[in-house]
Residue, then its C-alpha position, 0 to 999 in steps of 0.5 A: x675869244x670868250x672867257x672862261x666864265x662866258x663859255x657854256x660849261x660842257x663835259x666831255x664823254x669820259x668827264x660825263x661818265x665820272x660826273x654821273x659816277x658811271x664809272x664807280x658802278x662796276x660796269x665793264x663798259x660805262x660808255x655804253x650806258x651814256x649811249x643808252x641815255x642818248x638813244x632813249x633821249x635823256x641826253x642830247x650830246x654835241x658832237x665836237x670834232x667827232x666826240x661827244x660833249x654834254x651840257x652840264x645842266x642836262x647831265x644834272x637833271x639826269x643825276x636828279x631824276x634819272x633817265x624818265x621822260x614825261x609819258x604822252x597820251x593815256x595811261x597804259x592799261x593792264x587786261x585783267x584775266 
């Protein structure tokens, strides 16, 4: 069995919500914001016994840079009328 120092630091859904501070924003359902981060590709959860778990490194990245992902291709041009 691995010791605590050998295990990867993971946080469960309710711990990740508190870690990112979504519970302090006054949102009615902060778990919906977590699902949005997952669907946009900012977070990649692991499913353990049917529950979401997140790596602490990924949560740190989302906390520092937000949910922005690098864009691919040419920048979008807006047509001037």
